[in-house]
N, C-alpha and C positions, 0 to 999 in steps of 0.2 A: 443079358435079359434082366438081371437085377438092376442095372443102371437105367435101362429104359423104363422099368416099372417105377423106380424112384423118381425119375424125371416126370413121368405121367402123373404120379401122385402129387408132386410139387405143383405142377401146372393146374391140376384139378383144384387143389387147395387154394391156390392164388386166385383163380377165377371165382370160386365160391366166396372167398373173402371180399373181393371187389364188389360182387353183387350184394352181399350182406351189408357192406358199408354204404352203398348207394341207397339201400332201403332205410338204413338208420338216418342218413342225411335227409331223406324225404320226410321222415317222421319228425325230425328236429325242426325242419322248416314249417311243417304243419302246426307244431306246438307253438311256434313263434309267429304265427300269422303270415307265413311265407316270407319271413325276413331272416336273413342269416345272422349268426351270432356276431360276425365281424370277419375281418380278413387277416390271415396270417401270412407273412412273407417268409418263405424258406429260401435261403440263399447259400450256395449257388444252385442246389438241386432240390427236387421235390421228394418227399417220402414216398416210398412204394408200398404196396399193400402189406408186405411182411414187416414193415416198420410200424411200431405200436402207435406212433403219432398219426398214422393214416386212419385207423378206426377211431381214435380219440377225436380227431377233428370232425369226422363225419357224424359221430354220435352227438357231439355238442352243437353241430350246425355251423362250423367255421368254413369259410371259403379259403382255399389255398392258392398261392401264387408264387412264382419265382421272379416276377417283374418288380424290381426295386423302384420303378417310376410310378407305380400305382399307389393310391392311398391305402395304408394298412394300419392295423391296430397293434400288431405284435410282430417282431422280427426274430428269427431263429437262424443262426449259422448252422447249415445242414449240409454235410458232405460225407458220404460213407467211405472214409479213407483213414488210414492210420495216421498220416501226417497231411494236414490240409495244405493245399497250394496257397501261396501268397496271392492276395486278391485286393487290388486297390479299391474296388467297389465296396467290398466288405469292410475295409478299414474306414472308408468314408462314412458308411452307414453307422458303424459303431461309434464314430466320433460325434454323430448327430442324434443318435437314438440308442437306448439300452438294448442291445442285441444279445439275446440269450446265447451262451456258449461262444461268444466272439473271441474269448481268450483261450478257448479249449481247442487248439489246433494240432496237438500232438498227443495221441493216446497209445503210443508205443509202450511195450512192457518195460523197456529200459527207463523211460521217463516216469511211468507209473511208480516204479520202485524207488526212483530218486526222490519224488515228492512224498511218497509214503515214508521213507526214512526221515525226511525233514519234519514231517508232521507227527509221526508216532515215536521217533527215537530208536527204532529198530527196523530191519528190512529183511529182504529175501535173497538178494544177490550174493553169490559165492564165486570163488575162483575154482573152476573145475580141475585145474592142475594140481591144487594143493588140498582141496576139501576132502575130509575124511568122513564119509557118511553118504546117505542116499540123497540124490538131487535130481532135478528135472532140467532137461534141455528143451527149450521152446523157441519158436520163431519170434523175433521182435515185432513182427507185423500182427495186427489185431485180427481176430476172427478166422484164424487159419486152422484152429482145432488140431494143432500138431504138438505132440509132446512125447519125449522119451525119458524113461526113468533109468538112471545110471547109479551104480554102486561103486565104481572105481574111477580114479582120476582120469581126465581126458584133456586133449588140447582144445582150447576154445576156438570156435569157428565164427567168422563174420556173419552177421545177420541173425545170430541166435543169442538168447539170454540163458543164464544158468542160475537156478534158484534152488534153495533147499526144499526138500519134499515136506509138505505140510501133512500131518496126520489128521485128516478130517473124516476118518472112517466112521460110518454109522454102525456098521456091524462087519462081520467077516466078508460080506459080499458087496457092500455098497459104501459110497462116500456121499457127503452132503455139502453143498455150498449155499451161501446166503446171498441171493440176488437182492440187491439193495437199491431202491428207487429214490432218486434225488429230485426234489422240486424246490428250487431256490434253497432256503435254509431249512427245509422240512424233509423228513424221512417218514412219510405217512404209513408205510407198511413194507414188509419184505416178503420174499418167497423162499421157503426152504426147497432146494432142488436136489432130490435124491436120485442117484444114478448108479449103474453097475460099476464096481471098482475096476472092471476090465474095460470100461468105456469112459473113463474119467475125463478124457479130453474132448469128447463129442457130446452131442445132445440127443443121440438116438434113443437112449434109455431113460431120459429125464422124466421124473414125476414131480410136478410142482405143487406146493401146498402153501396157502396164504398164512402168514404169521404176523402178529402185531409186532411193531418195532421194539417195544419195551420188553417183549419176550425174547427177542433176538440179541439185543445189545444192552449194556449198562448205560447209565447217564453219561459217564465219562467217555465211553466208546462212541456214543452218538456225537458228542461234542468234537471228538477227534476226527470222526468221519467228515463232519461238516467243515472243520478246519482244513482238512485235506482237500475237499472240493473247492474251497475258496482259493487256495493256493494253486490248485490245478486248473482253475478257470471253468469248472463244470457247474453250470447253472441248472441244467436239466440233463438227465441221463440215468444210467444204472452202473452199479459196481458189482463185481463178483468178489465176495468176501469169504475167506475160509477161517474157521476157528480150529486152532491146533489142540488136539487132545492132550498133548504132552505139556505145553507151557500155558495153555488156556487163553493165549492171546489171539486177537484177530489179525488177519493179513488181507489187505486189498491186493488182489492179483490181476484184475482187469478193470478197465474203464471203457464204457461205450457211450458216446455222445449221439449215436443214431440207433438206439436200441430197437430190437425186434423181439417177437415172441413174448410169452409162451404161446403155443398154438392150440387153439380150441380143438378138443377131441384127440389131441396127440400128447401134449404135456399135462393137460388137465381136462376134466370133464367139461362139457359145454355149459352147464349151469354154473360151475365154479368159474369158468372163464368169463361168463357174462357179468358175474359179480366183480371179478377182478377188473374187467374193463370199465365198469361203472366207477369203481374206486379210483382207477387211474385217471379217468376223465374228470372226476370231481377235483382231484388233487391238481391236475393240470390247469383247470379252470381257475382255481384259487390263485395259483402262481401267475397265470396270465393276467388276471385282474390287477394284482400287485405290480407286475412289471409294466403294464400299460399306464398305470398311474404315474410312472416315472418318466413318461415320454417328454421329450424336449419340444419347445415351441416350433422348431423348424420342420417338424413332421406333425401334421394334424391328423390324429387318429379319428376314426368314426366314433370311437367310444364303445367299449365292451359293455353290454347290458346283461343284467342277470336274467 
């Protein structure tokens, strides 16, 4: 019964989101004299309603396509997968046009920590057979929401990563992560996401709060985050960052190049979500304008207009 209720709730939310987005798109067209903002090529797949780019494009008035043969203004490599499949069409596109996230084809936790270690000089990965302390066993796949906390040595299993446990407790009953949004070389804002300590690997109890980037990170930390993203190949997306109460350092634990959420009325109130979406749309639009200006002559964009 709980499963059926959960599925019905998800379906209702999805349909309500699609309807709201279509209304936003109609309003955007009306403001622009029934002209679209431009066309964005998503390749190889299109964002769905729960991906944040879906409402962003509708709010701004962009058309979306997965057809690389049409004239487009901006191209984004988009595939909701931990490791992207090799695609000759995408390689050809990225050779002729500045495709966002073209180099970001592996968001596995193993690769995240590898690049994090290179960028920050310290990492998370431990050897579970010899480590003395509390650690986490997680799937190497993205968005699985699986994690086990261990306090004794164990034999490593294929398909899992083992990382030291970060003390990101807000209080006795909750933990907080820093959802960090990347738009090119900018981090316009972050979300503090507080959740029950008993639900630290899921989003069921998340309460999200908008926080200015300068309040979340130091100048040096922001520079290190952007350096990480450049090495990782992430032009647009989000990071999950934890700050350790013990050593004071930040740790990037997840990268998402097809981000979704937060959900209106679930993770934050509707008014707060509307402000959040407006900020996201503005940041995306600035990035899109900059990226479109880099277009090569072999692709003739229609030209993004303000």
